[in-house]
Each structure stands twice: as C-alpha cells, then as structure tokens.
N, C-alpha and C positions, 0 to 999 in steps of 0.2 A: 432549622434546615441543615441537613447534612447532604450536600448537593451531589455527591459523587454518584448517587443512584438516579438522580432525576433525569439526566440526559439520556439514560439508557431506555426509559420506557415512555418518553413523550410520544404523542400520537404519531403513528407510523407514517401518515401522509406528510407530516412535517419533516420527519427525519429523511424520508426519501428525497424530498426536494433539496434539503440542505446538502445532502451528500452528493447530489448530482450537479450542483452549481459550480463545482470546481473551487474547493475551499483550501487550496494549497497556501503556502506561507504568505502572510501579509504583515505589513508594519501596522502595529496597533498603538493608538494614542488616545488620551482623554479628549473627547470631542464635545462633551456637554457635561454640565454640573448644575444640579438643582438643589436648593435647600428649603426647609420649611420656613414659612412666613407667619404673619399674625403675631399676637401677643401671647407668647408662651414658649416653654421648652419642649424639645422633642428629640427622640433618638430612633433611628432605624436599626433594628437588631438582626434582620434577616431579609433576604431577597431571593426571588425566583425570576426567571426570564424565559421568553420564547423568541426564537429568531423570526425574522420576516420570511414570508414565502412569496417570492416574486413581488409584484406590485399589488397583488390582491389582498394579502394578509400582512399587516404591519407588525414590526417587532414590538413586544410588550414586556413590561416589567411589573412585578408585584412586590412591594416593599412593606414590611411590617415592623411594628415596634410599639412605642408609647409616646404620649404627649400630655402636657398639662395646659390648662386654660383654653387656648385656641390653637387650631392647626389649619394651615393652608399651604399649598405648595404649587409652584409653577404659576402660569398666568391665569389659571382658572380662579374664579372669584369664590368658589364654594369654600366655606369655612365651617369647621365643626368645633363644638365647645364641650370641654370636659365637665363632668358632673361633680368632681371632687378634686382629688389629687391628680394622679395619672390615669388616663384611659388608654385602652389598646387602639391602635390605628392600623388599617390595612389600605394601601393605596395602589391603584392601577395606573400606570403611566405608559403611554403609547407614542411611538415615533411616527410622525407624519411622513408618508412615503415621498412626498414632493419636496417639502422644506427641510426634512431630516431633523426638525425640532421635536423635542420630547414634551408632551403635554399631559396633564392630569386627565384621566378618563373617569374615575370614580373614587369615592372614599367610603369606607366602612369603619365602624367603631365598635369597640367592646366597652360599654359604659359601666362604671363601677361607682355608685353613689356613696358607698361607705368606706372607700379606701382606694387602693391602686389596682389597675388592671394593666397587664403587659402581655403583648404577643412576643414570644421568644423565638418562634420558628414558623416557617411556612414551607409547604411542599405542594407539588402538582400531582394529582392522581392521573392514572392512565386515561381516564375519560375527560381530562382537562379541567376538572373542578379543583378548587383550592382547599387544602386542609391547613389550618393554623392551630398552634398550641401555645399555651402560656399560663398565667396565673391571675387570680382576682381575689378580692377580700370580701368574704361573706356572701355578697349578692352581685350579680352582673346581669346585663341585658344586652341583647343584640337586636337592633331594630330591623324589621322587615317592611317592605313597601306595601304589600297588599294584605298582610296578615298581622296578627298580634305579635309583639316582640317575643323573642326567645328568652326565657328567664333561666338563669343559673343560680343555684344556691350552694353554699359551702359552709365550712366551719373554720373561720379565720382565713388564712391564706390557703387557697384551693386552686388546683390546676384544672384546665379545661381543654377540650378539643372542639373545633368548630369547622363547619363545611360551608363554602361559599361558591356561588356560580362565578365563572370568569367574567361575566357581564356585570357583576356588582350586586349580589343579593345573598344575604345569609340564608342558608337552607336548614341547618341543624346544628346543634351543639349539645354537649354534655359535660358534667363535672367529672373530674378524674381525682379520686381521693388517694391519700396515702403517699403523695410524692410532690416534688416541685418540678414541673415539666420544664426542662431546659432545651430539649432537642427532640425532633421527630424525623422519621424517614418512612417512605412508602415504597413497596415493591411493585412488580409488574402485574400483580393481581389485585392491587388496591388495598392490601393490608397495611395497617399503620403501626409503626413501632416507635415507642417513646422511651425516654430515659431522663433521669434527673435525680437529685438527692432524695433518698427514701426508698428507691428501688434500683436494681441493676438494669432491668429492661422489662417492658410489657408490650404485649401484642394485642391489637384490636382488629376486628374485621372492618370492612368498608362501611358498615353501619354503626361503628364505634362500640361494638359489643366485645368485651374482653375475652381473649382466647387463652392466654397464659400470662403469668406474672412471676418474675424472678426477683426476690428481695435482695437488698445490698448484703454482701457476704460478711462484712466486718465494719466495726466502727472506724471512723477516720477516713472512709472511702467516699468519694464524691463522684458520681457519674455525670458526665457533662455533654458528651457527643454520642451520636448513634448513626450507623450506616447499615444498609442491607444490600446483599447481592441479588441479582435477578436471574431468572431462568433456572433450569435444572442443574446446571453446572456450578451455580453459586447459591446453594441453599443455606446461607449463613447470615447471622446478624453480628455486628461488631460494636462494642461499646468502648469508649475511651473516657478516662477520667483521671483523678488524682488520688493519692493516698500518702500518708506519712505520720510521723510521730508528733509533729508540731509545725508551726508556721515557718521555721527555718530549715525544715527537712522534709521536703515534699517531692514525691516522685510521680510518674505517670504509669498507668496500666492500660493495656488493650486486651479485651476479652472477646473470644469468638464463641457464639452460641448457635445451636442448631435452630433453624427458622421454624420448623414444625412444632417443636416442644419447648424450645428455650434451653435445652440442655447445654451445659458448659463443655466446650471441646478443648480449648486451650486458653492460657493466660500468660502474657509476657509483661515484664516490668522494664520501664525505660528510666534509667537513672544514671547520675554521675557518681563518682566515688566520693566518699565522705572525707577526703583529705585535700587540702588542709582544713576545709570547713565543709559542713554538709551541703550537698547540692540542692538547688531549688529549681524544679522542673514544673512546667505548666502545660496542660493539654491544650491543643490549638486546632483541633478539627480532625475528622477521619472520613475516609471515603473509599469506595470500591471502584477500581478501574474497569474498563471494558473486558479485560481478560481475567478479572478476579483478583488481581494484585491489590493489596490494601495500601492506601496512603495514609500516613499519620503525621500531623504537624505537631511539633513540640518546641517550646522555648526553654532555654536552660542557661544558667550562668556558669556551668561546668565546662571544662576543657576536655573531659574524657567521658563523654556521654556514651552509654552502652544500651543496647536493646537485647533483652534476653541473655545478658552476659557477653554479648559480642560488641566490641568497640566499633563505633562509627568510623568510617574511613575519611570522610570530609570533615575534618575537625578544625576548630579555630586555634589561633596561636596568640591571640590578644585577650587579656582579661576583660571580657564584656559579656553581656547577655546576648545570646544568639537565637535565631530561629532555625530549625532543622526540619527537613522533610524526609520521612522514612518510608521505604518501600518494603512491605512485609508479605511473605509468602502465605497464601491462605491455608496451606496444609497444616503447618505447625507454628506459624507466626515468625518463622526465621527471617532475619534481616537479609534482604536481597540487595538493597542499594540505599544510599542516603545522599542528601545534598544540603549543604549550607545555603541558607537563603540570603546570604550576605556575610562577608568576613569583616569583622571590625578592624579598623586600621588604627584606632586610638583606644586606650583603656577607658572603661567607664561607660561604653555605649550600651544602650538598652533597645532590644528588639523583642517584641512579643507577637505570637501568632494567635489569631482569633477564630478563623474558620477557613475552610477550603472548598473548592469545587473541582470537578474533573469533567472535561468535555468528552465527546464521543471518540476523539482520537487518542485519549489517554493522557492529555496534557493536564497538569495540576496547577490550579490558581489559588494562591494562599493570600488571605487578607492579613496584613500585619500593621503594627504601629512601631515607630522607631525614633530614637534620638541618638545622634552621634554620626560618625563617619563609617560607612560600610562599603566594601568593594564587592562588585558583582560583575562577572565577566571582564574584570580588569578595569572597570569604570567606577569611580568613586561616587557614592550617593550620600549626600549630607542631609540629615534629618533633624528637625527640632519639633518634637511631638507631632510628627507627620504620619499620614496613612499611606499605604502602598499595596499594590498587588504584585506579587512575585510569581513568575511563571516558570515551571520546569517541565520538560517534555517526558514522555513515557519511559525513556531510558535514563532519566535523571540529568539530562543535559540542560544547563541554564538557558533560558530563553529571554526573559525581560524582567526589568525592575521598574515599575511605573509608580512613582510617588507623588504626593502632593508637596507643595512648597509654600512656606509662609511662617509667620510667627504665631498663628492661631494653634489651638490644640485640636488636632484632627485625629480621629480614631476610625479605623476601618474594621467593622465588626463582621462583615460577611461579604462574599463575592459570589456572583452567579455567572456561569459561563454558558450562554445560550448557544455558543458555537465558537469556532476558532477566530471568527471575525466580530464577535460581540460579547463583551463582558460588562458587568455592572458592579460597582463597589458602593456599599452603604455603610453608614455609621453616624457619628455625631461630630460637630465642629463648634468651637467656642473661642472667641478672641476678638480683639479690637481692630484687627487688620484683616485684609483679604487673605484667604487661603486659596492658592492656585492649584487647580488640577490641570496640568499642562498649561495652556494659556487661558483656561476657563476659570474665572474667579468665583469664589463663594464669598458673598458679602459678609462683613464682620457683624458680630452680635455678642453682646455681653452675656446673653443667655445661650445655653446649649441648644443647638439646632440639628435637626436631622438633615442628612444630605444623601443624594444619589448621584454618582459620577459614572459617566458612560464611556466605555472604551471601544472604539472601532477604528477602521482604517482611515487615515487622512485621504482627502480627495486626490492629492498629487503623489501618493506613494505608488511605486512600481517595483517589479522585480528586475534586477540587473545582473548581467554576467560580467565579471571582472576577469579579463584574461591577463596572465602574468607571463609574457614571453621571455622576459629577462630572467635568466637563471639566478642572477644575483639578488633578485627581488624576493624577499622572504614572504612566504604565504602568511605566516603567523603575524608579521608586522602589519600587513594589510588588514587582516582580520581584526587586530587590535585597534587600528585606525577607525574601522567601521564601528566597533563597540564604543569608542570614545565619542563618536558622532551620534550615538544612540540609534544607529541603524541595526538591522538584524540579519545575521549571517544564516542562510538557509542550508547551503550545501558547500562543501569544500572538496575539490578533487585535486590531489597533488601527486602527479605521476610524471616526473620530469624525464624519465627514461623513454616515455612515449610522447614527449613534447606536449604534455597535457597538464596544465596548471591553471585552475580557475576557481573562482568563488562566485556563488550565487547569493545575492543579498537583496533585502527589501529596504528601499531608501526613498526619502522624499526628494523632490526636485532640488532643494537646497543642499541636502546631504550629498546627492550625486554630483552636484556642481563643485562642492568642496573637494571631493575626491578627484574630480577631473582636473581641478586647478593644481592638485598635488602631483599631477602627471600619471594618474592611474587611468587606464583605458576601460571604459564601460560601454556596454550596449544592452538594450532591453532583452530580458529573458522572456521571449515571447511565448504565449500560450500555444499549445498544440491540441488538436481535437481529433477524435477518430473519424475516419472517412467512410463510414458505412451507416446507413439508416435502415432500420427494420421496416419491411414493407408488408403487403398483403399476400400471404402464400397462395391465395386463390386467383389472383389476377395480375395483369400487367405484362406478362410474358408467358410463352408456353412452358409447361412443366418440363424441367430437364434440359431446356434449350442451351443453357450455359455450358454444361459438360459436353453435350453433343457438338457444340461449336469448337471445342478444343480438338475434336477429331476431324471436323469438317465445317468450315465457316461458310461454305457455299450452298449447303442444302442439297436435296430436300432433307427434312428431318427424318432421322432413322429410328428415333425412339430409344436408342441405346448409346452407351459410352463404353468404349473399350480402352483399357489401359495396360501398359506393359507390366509384367511381373519382373521385378528386379531383385537383386540379391545383396548389394552392398549397403551396409549400415550408413544412414545419413543422419545429420543432426539439424533440427529446426530450432533456431533461436527466435521465438515469437515475442517481440517487444511490443507490448500491447497492454490491454487490461489483463486481469487475472483470468484463469480458466476454471469454470465450474464443472467438476467431474462427478458430482454427487449423484447425478441421474443414472450413471453407469452406461450412458450412451456410447462413449468412446471405447468401451470394452468390446464392442462389436467389430473392431478392426484389430486382429491379432498382430498386424505389422506395426502397430502404433504403441510407443512406450512414452508415457508422460512422466518424466523423471523428477523434475523440480519446478516449483513455482516460487519465484523470488520477488519480494516486494522491494521496489527501488524507492526507499523513503529517505527523507531528509528531516532535519530538526522540526519537530512538531507534527509530523505525519503519523497516521495510525500504524501500529505494528502489524495489525491484521486489518486489511481493508474492509472485511465484512463485519467482524466484531459483533455479530448478531443483528446487523442492520440489513440494508437493501441488497439482496443478491443480484439485482439487475446491473450493478456496477461491473459484474463479470460478463455481461452479455456480449460485448463486442469481441473480446478475445475468444470466448467459447465458440461463437459463430465463425470467426476466422479459422479456427482449427478444424471445425466441421467441414468447411469448404476446401481446406488443404488436404485433409486425410481422414475425415470422419466417415463412418459407414453411410452408405446411400448417397452422400453428397460430395465426397472428397475426390479431388483430382488425382491424388497419388495413393490410392488404396492398395496398390500392389507393391509399394516401396517400403522397406524397413526404415522407420523414422523414430528417432529419439527426440522428444520435445523438451526444451528448456525454456520456460516462460519467465520473462522479466516484466513484472507488472509496474508500468510507469504511471499508473493512475491510482495511487494509494488512497486518494481522498476525493473522488468525484469524477466528473465527466471531462475535465480538462487537465492537462499536465503542462510541463514547460520544456524548453529546449535543453536546459541543464539536466533535467531528469533523463532525457533521451541520451545525452552525452554519457552520463554515468552508466546507464543500462548497456550501451554499446561497449563502453570500456570494460565493464564487468563481464560481458559476454566474450570479449576478446580474451580476457584472462581465463575464463572457464574453458574455452575451446583449446587454448594453448596447453592447459594443464591436463585436460581430460580427453580431448579428441584431436590431437595434433594432426593426424593424417586422415581423419574422417571428413568426407565432403560435407559442407554445411551451407545453410542459407540464414541470413538475418532478414526477418520479415518485419517491416515497419509501415504500418498503415495509419499513420497519424501525420498531420501537417498543420502548419500555421494558417490562420485565416487572414493575417495581415502580411503584405508583401515584405520581402527582405531575404537577403542571401544568408546561407548558413554561416554561423560564426566560426572563427578559427578553431575553437575547441572541438566542434563537431567535425570539421574537415580533417583535423589531425587524427581524431579517433577513428573515423571511417577509413582514412588512408592506412592506418595500422591494420584495420580489418582486412583490407585488400592485399596489402603487400607483406604482412607478417603472419597473419592468421589464415589467409587464403579462404575466406568465406565470401560467398556471393551475396550481395545486398539487394533486396527488392524494396522499393518505396512506392507509396501511392502517389498519383499525380495530384490528388486533392479535389475537394468538392467546393460548393458554395461560390463558385465564380466560373466564368468562361475564359479566364485569363490563362496565360502560359504557365505551365508547371515550373518553368525555369525561373520564375519570379518569386518562388516561395521555398520555405524550409520544411523538410529536408529534400524535397523533390528536385531542387536545383542541382543536387549532387549527381543526379542521373545525366545531366548535361556535361558536367565537368569531369566526371570520373568513369572510366571504363571498368565495369564490374559492379557498378551501381545501376540497377535497372529500374527506371521509372515506368509505372504501368498506368495506362488510361483505361477508361470504361466504355464498352460498346453495348449497343442494343441488339435485338435479334436481326435487324436489317444491316448490321455492321456499321451503323452510324454512331456518333459519339452520344453518350448519355447526356442530356441537357444539364447544365449547371455543374459540369465537371470540367476540370482543367485540360488544356490542350498541350500539344507538343511532347508527349511522352516518348520513351524509347520503344515501347511495345504496347499493344492493346490486348485486352481480354474482356470477356463478358462481364457486365457490371450492372445490369438492370434486373431486379427481382430474381436474383440468383438464389437458388434453394440452399438452405442451411438448417442446422439444428439449433434450437434455443437452449437456454440453461436447463430446461427440463427434458431435453432430448426430443422435443417435438418439432415438426416442420415449421419453419418460418422462411422469410426471404430477406435478402439484404440488397440494397441498391447503393451504388457509389464506387469509388475507386478502391475502397477497402476490399470489396468483393472481387474485383478484377485482380487485385494484388494477391489475394489468397489463391486464386486459381493459377496465376502465373507462378507463385511460389511452389505450388504442387507440381507444376510442370518442370520447374527448375530442379526440384528434388529428384524427379524421375531421371532427368538428363544426368544429374550428378551421381546418382546411384549406378547408372549404366556406364558412366565415364568419370570415375572419381579422380581422374588425373587433371580435370579441367580447372584451370585457375579462374578467378572471378572474371577476368577479361575474356578468357576463352569461353566461359559459360554464357556470357552475354552474346558473344559472337555466334555460338552454336544455336541459341534460341532465336537470334535474329536471322541467321541463314535459313533456318527451317521454318520460319514464320509463314503463315498464310497471308497473302496480300489480297485484301478485299476492300474496295472503296477507298483505296489509297492508304490503307492502314495495314501495318504488319501485326497480325493477330497471332497470339501464342498458339503453337501447334503441338499436340500430343498424338503421334501416329497410332492408328489402330494396328496392333501388332500383326494382325492377319492381312493387312493391306500390302500390296506390292510396294517395295521401296521403303517399308517401315524401318527395316534394320539399318539401311544406309542412312536414313534421316537421323537416327539416334546414335550413330556410331562415331565416336571420336577417340577410340582407344589405339595406342601403339606403345611399344616397349620404351621408346625414347621419352615419351611424355610421362610414362609411369616412373621411369628412373629419375626424371627431373622432379616429379611430385615428392618422391621420397628422399630427394637430396643425395642420390647415389653418385659416386665419383665418375662412373663410366656410363655414358648414354647407350653404349652398345653391349654392355655386360661382359666385356672382355678386358682382362687385366693386361698390363704391359708384357707379362710373360706369356701371353697367349691363352691363359687359362680363363675359364669363366669365373667371374667375381662372386664372392660370398660375403656380403657386407656384415651380416650378423654372426658369421662363423658357425652356423648350426648344421653344416653339412649339405644343406640345400643351396645350390647356386642361386643367384638373383634371378636368372632366367627361369629356373625351375619353379621358384616361388611365384613368378609372374604367370607362367603358362599353366602350371599344374595345381598349385596350392591357393593362389589368389591371396597370399598372406603378406604381412608387413616384412620387408627385407631387412629392416633395422631391428627387428625384435625376434630373438631366437625362439623358434617354435619347437615342435616335436623333433626328436633326434632323427637323423637320416635313416630311412628305411626304403624298401623297394616300393615304388609307386604302383607298379604293375604286379598284381598278385593273382594266383589261380584260386578261385573260390569254390569250384566244383569240378569233378571229373568222373568219367566212366570209361569203359573200354572203347567207346566209339566217339566221345566228345569231351571237351573241357571248356569251362567257363572262366573268364578273366574279368577283373575290375581294375580301373585306374581312375584317378581324380583329375579333374580339369577345372581351371579357374572359372568360377561362375561369371566373372566379368567378360570372359571370352566366349562363353558357350552361347549358342543360339540353336534353335531347333534344326536349322539347315545344316548344322555341323555334322549331323549323323547320316547325311546322304551326300552323294557326290555333288560338288567337288570337295566336300568335307572342309569348308572354309570357316575359320573362326571370325569373331567380330572385328578383330584388328587386321583382317586381311590375310593372315597366315593360314596355313593348311595343316590339317591333322592327317597323319597317316599311321598305319599299323604295318610293321614289317616282321618277317620271320627269317630265321636262319638255323641251319643244322650244325654250324661250326663256329658261329660268332665272327666269321670272316666275311662271308658272302650273305647279303641281306636282300630279300625279295619283298616288294610291296604286296601286301595281301589285304589291303583295306576293303577292296570290293569283294573279297572272298569270305570274310568273316560273316557270321550270321548273328541276327538279333542285336545289332549295334543299337544300344538304347541307354537313356538316362534312367537310373534306378533309384536315385536318392540324392540327398544333399548332406554335406558335412562341413560346417563352418562356412568358409568363403569359397568352397569348391562344390562341384557336382560330381556324382559318381557315375561313371560310364561303364557299361558291361557289354561284353561280346562273347559269342560262342565260336568254337572251332572244331571241325571234325577231326577225328583221329582214326587212322587206319590201324586196326589191331595187329595186322600182319607185318607192319613195318616197325622195326625195333630201333630206329635211329632217334636221337634226341631232337627236340624242336624248341627253339628260343623265339620269344616275341619281344618286340621293341615298339614303344610309342614315340613318334617323332613329330615335332612341329617345325615347319620350315616355311620360308617366304613363299 
C-alpha cells in the first residue's frame, strides 16, 4: 500500500461528505489499540481506511499481513488457523457509531500448505473493492463462501494479486511471476501498478491482465515502493527503492515513469557523501499529493543528505540515524522542500521510516520506528524501540509526533489517513510489558503480535483563541508552551502595530487549564457557518421580487429592477467560500473584475480547497457574488467592482473565528497597499451558531478596517434562531460599531424570514432570492446571506457615487435613505428615473472629498490665497475634483487646456471639456445646470478676457459624448458670425 493515491479516488459520495463536515484543525490522539490474540505470531504490514459518513456509514479499516498457527483480534471469537508456517491475513475492523469501539467485522486468509504466504500491501479500488498483493510458496488457496476455493500455483516463492469484496469475500486472484511483490498502487481508473525485486514496475488492468512490464535496470537495485498520480494532470508512476555497492554503502532512488507505457522520464538519487564513511540510506515510502507534488520518506545516518545533488535544508547536527521527508517536483524530480521527522539530541539515536500516506489536504503521515531522544517542534520525544506517526503539512510545517511508549519492541510498518481526523497505524509488537499508545495499552506477549492503533480527536478537545494583549509577552514563548503540552498550534497572527497578536490552538481541557493557570487568556475559537441555504428556484416567492424590493418595498410589483450607472471603481472584499468562475457566468457583467481568490489556510489545511474534489464547497461564495453584481441577479450591475475573494472555508462547510480574523487582517493590508483611496466594502455572511460576543482580536481588526482602511463592513444577522443578532459573532459588531452594518432578512410581505435573527441595523430581501449556482444556472438562496449580498450591492452603488463616504457615513446614508415598511428599515436603491433619486444618492461635496484624500485645506485655498495643488502636477485640487475626478495626491497628466475646440466652420465651432463623473448627472446639461454636489456649471464667453458673459443657455447641443478614465466628456456648439472678425474666448466655470 502506497497510500498517497488512495485518498484521491475514494468514492465521490464519501469525499463530498467528508469535505463538507468542517474538517479544520483538530487535536489527534491515540484513542484505541488492538492486537492479535490466540496462540501464534502475527504482523500487520499494510492498512487502508475509510472515514465515517455521518451516522449512517461507520469508519472502517482493512489491515493485512501474515500470521502463524492461530489468529484472532478484538472481542470477536472468530479464529483462523494457519496450514503450515505463515499464512496471509486480511482483517476488516469497523467503529461502532455509538460506542466508538472498534470491532472485527470479518477475516480472510491466504492459505499456503507448503510454505509461507504474506500479504505485503493493500489498496482500495475506485469501486470500493480491495486489492491485495504479496507472496506465497508453490501453492496457495483463497477460500470462498459459496464457490470452490481459488487456487494459485507457483514455482517456489511466487507473487500474487487478489481481489476482495469490502463485505468479506474473495472474488479473484492470479499468480504474478518474475518478481517479489512488495507494494502496489491503484489509479482512478482501477489500473494496478506493482513493484518489488525482480522488476522496476508493472501495470495490470482491473482484471489483472498485464499491460506493460519494466524490468530492473541494473544489479544491486531493489524496488520497494510505488505510487501513481491521478487524473490527466498526473499521468505518472513513481518507484522508490535502494541501490549500492554493498551493505555499508546503500543509497535511495526515485524514478518517474509514464503511466501509459511505463517509459522512464527521470531518475534521481538520494544519498549522503561518502566521507568520513559511506552513507547508509533506506527507502521509507513514496506518495503523490493532491497537486502532484511527490513525497518521499528516507532514513539516513548521514548529516549531508542530498537529493539529485541538492543538499537538504533541514539537516541534523547530531550523529544519529534520522528520518527525512522530501518534497519532489513532478516535472524533473527537483527537491522543493524537506523536513526532518525529528532531530536527534543525543548521538547514537536510530530512526527508520517504513511507509507514508497523504490525506486529501496534502498532509503527510509517516510511519516510523525509533530509539533515542529526538526533538520535534521543540518537544523531546524519547523512544525505546517505539513506533510513531509523524505528521507534516503540505508546506512542510511540522504538525505532530505521536509515538508509543514502553519497553516492548513496537514497529509501525504502515499508516492510513482516512482524513484529517482519523488515522490508523499498524505493525508488530513484542515484549514482556505493556506498550502504550497514548493511554491505550497493548498487552505484553513473548511472541510477535500484530497491532492496529487508532488516532482520532479526544472528546474534550477544542479550538481556542489565545490573545496576547501584553506586548512583552513573546508569541514564540507561548507557542513553545503549547508544544510542550502536546497541544497543536493551528494559526499564529502577530501584528502588534495593529494591536493584533493571537494564537489559535487545539487543546484538551487539561491543556487549556494548564495554560490558564500560567496566566494565558483563552477563549473558544468558535465555528462559523455560511448564512445562506439553497432553495427551490421555482417556488416560495415571486421571481425577481428581491431586486424589485430594493427599488420599491411597497409594491405593486413592477417586474423590473432599475439600478444607477456609476463610474467610480469600487472594491469588494468577499470574505466567504471561494468563487467558481469556470462557467463563464460572471463574464456577462463587463463592470465586474474578479482579480484574486486567496485561500485563508492554516497548518494542515489544503493549499487548494478543490484539489479535484467537491466543487460545491464554492457554492456559497459564488451565489453571494451573483446577487451582489452578477448578470441577471446582481444589485450593482451598473457599478465598476473589483473583487478580492478571501476563502475562509479551505476545508469544508465550517470555519472559525480565527480564520475570519486573519482574512480581515489580510484584506486590510491588501486595501492599504493596492486601493488606498478606492471605496470598498467587506462582505461577511458567516456567523456563529453559539452565542458569544466577538473576541478582542476580531474587534481590533475590524476597528482597523473602519478607522485606518476606511472600508464599510457588512455582516449577516445570522440564521438558525430567532434570537438577537447582537448575541452572536460577528453580527454583534453591528451594534457596537458605526460602519459595521448588520443585515436581516425579509420576505415579500416585508416580514422577517422565520428562523433568522432579529435586531439588525438594516433589512433586505432574504427569502428565495434569485442567484446563479456554480454552473451559472438559476437557483435561489434563503437567509441573511442573501440579504447581506443585496445590501452589499447597494452599499457599493452608494460608495461608487459618493467615494468620500467614511464607513460611518456610508451606514448613515443607507439608513437615511432606507424604506420604512412594517417597522423595518429596508435597503433602498432608487430607480434613477424616479423623482428625487439623485438627491437620495447624493452625498458629495468638496470638503468631504478633501478629507477623504487627506488634503491640508478643506476649501482648496492655500494661505497665500492661491488654489492648492497637492501633487504639484499643475492641476489645482479643485480642478481635479470638478473636472478630472482624479486622485489629488497622485500626479497625473501634465497641465493642458481642459476646454478645447474640436471642430469649426465659417458659421459654427464645437468645443469639448471634461467633467468629473462623480459630479455629473443627466440634469447637469439643462437648466439650472446643477452638479451632484449642488454646485452649478456655467459656460461664459468674452472678447477681451476682461468682461465675461454667461452663455450657458445660448450654446447648442450641450451633451455628454464619451468617458475618459474618471471623467465624462461634455460637448457643445456655438454659432459664429462670419462677418464679425473679433476674437471670442470661452470659459467653463463651476460655482456654488
């Protein structure tokens, strides 16, 4: 079993459920340990596992190996008897969903009357059936319940493949000549790849018919492990083994083969230098991560191990044998990263790697055996012929070191990672005293016994936020304290300049208590969930009612939604799930630019939330954006919006408060660096299901958003209760902070949607609101997520028209313009053609603009009486405000004439000038020529530049003819009397 590939292709229904249950960081410990019973020796050499699916499908494990004389395991009374020396054994063990105990489900054997039979490896096919491989001597049989036994024949030691139902029935088997089968792997099409001494690799189809065979290339080479990539992007097979000139000079190789034909693509050697003595390396497992990066485990007694001639970075300093995990690029085998699996603290330590597995998130689990003292994450691990599982995340960050303890000889030959919250270690144990796996003892035995140890979360583990308000309290010291207690640090945010220093860690009740006694402040890192539920697009509320309500909450239904066309670039920070743009649906809105989608991950989270798995985990964020600004269903279709998406759901349908804190902090940084003066909203449609106020870290982060970044924050009131939004996180911030707008959900009758929270700042439609799903098709969403999306669209409209609004001003503007219906203040987006629409949307003036850009003078006049020019580009600040709509702190085009003649004849001339798009409205071009900020536009003419006469009413064809950056182009015509030879000058004037 080379397990890196198995988690990739397990039945899709299983993966979907696992990914949507919220598998973020958890503390993992040994929770059960079983060993073989009866009179005889036994060893488990390989293991596979499947996670539980709710309460309907229990977690299962399949362990394989060999036994002599008799075999029994667990409380089950079934005992099998070997026919000669060792026979192969395959065991299914299932966890009771109520008691959580692991019990034997069935036993299958490979009987060998004339010698030994051993199962060396096991893997699960895409259809759920089990494939095992190993060796037998001359003859072997596999018993079937309803049919004659399957007979295998060979010549001396012979390899075999066999197929079994997961319910416990042999289905087929065949002999495999010319090799000693050590390992096998299965791809997503069911093809079987095997390796072992005698060949480099061989491929069989699902019916065990040979497709290709690659012999060993040279004497002295021993192939031991094999892994295979899945999908079109990973058409490769990887073989790991050893080679060398003698027992004292052994190195490791990794070879990549093409999957289709077995052609060799590259080969790298992993070795230490031969000084002062030849190095001794041992292969210890290989696998392929979700993104195709290869993991290879190696044990070595050298201090200068190199891969492909490149020295490892994480190297030991003490003369001992160490385990290493290497990350290899699939393109050329280049070393990308490496991690020591423990640094020896005393000379003479021994650590060997035996196999590895990789979960769907890219975390690697390595089965090791060790003796001596090794440091991992700063904590000392003492071993005396002990077994362990060492875990490293997809970026090479050390996660955990979980070892057995005792005087017995325990070896861990294989590990299976059914998911982030369930792993199983198998091997053998022998000794006269108990071997402890955590607090679970394995009874002593003078004979070698097979064992299976289960790793999953303790019942009392929780995620905690540790706030560090004291600037003298070192973050690294607290992290080390957590490591010493064997807690697990999930996330660290250290930004003292923003009053933000916190650690998220997974701890047991006892560990949390010890930290609290040391004076460290802790609170539960509560889960957050999205506040929108997909509904039936054909019923529950009239089609299009939600957008119509934004125009008019009082009816009757008009069947249309009219939105303003705005010009100022806005930025939407959508802090939610990821967004699926693959359908091309969002391309239908030319005003929408989706610039970045950033995964907010912590230790152990996937690098890519999809990684080839369930695309539905992007559903919520995709539908949110479709209601904000998507074609057909978006509230802000006419507003230029740049989207920056922070995905706080990297691994399922729940996230945590600490993930939200990190996302908001990163969004603050992004806006400060890239969009200092652009108006922006932060949209957060997730909330806790358990009451509790927002922690200090979230409060300080949001405070920075409001007072330093000047982004308006919209949060959903929350679902799943009829309680006040003020009692939950983060909706409580809508009560305590101006500029954080908490949004509740209404139905078509302007009543509250049942089972949504009360007391928001504003309301918006939230029942069966039309949206686009991940495929761009019509769906609906119900809940305060939907209402928050529509309110966010409205806020972006207001901010685009009035980019000078601070967050507090934006909330005031939305509140003052709100429609009051049924005692609720419902978000209002005026129909641009309706009377009073311009006034309802107008919050522009020069003083506010000057404040927004931090200008020294709020009236644009310097002490010397001249107009100020902040950026020194020749355009005064007032001219940039009125005519260019540009940033007064950023030097733009050199000074030129704003008014230019673009056409002339003997009887007329045409002129153009620019006007800030922020001040332009359709009524500007007719009397009284008023701009949006209340000032008035006029055109004057003069023959001598001394006496000016207003001619605004006299010019002809005053019209908007185009747009240029943040300005509109206005054109007018003027008659010329060809008999009059005097000069005529024109002037554009804006005045109160």
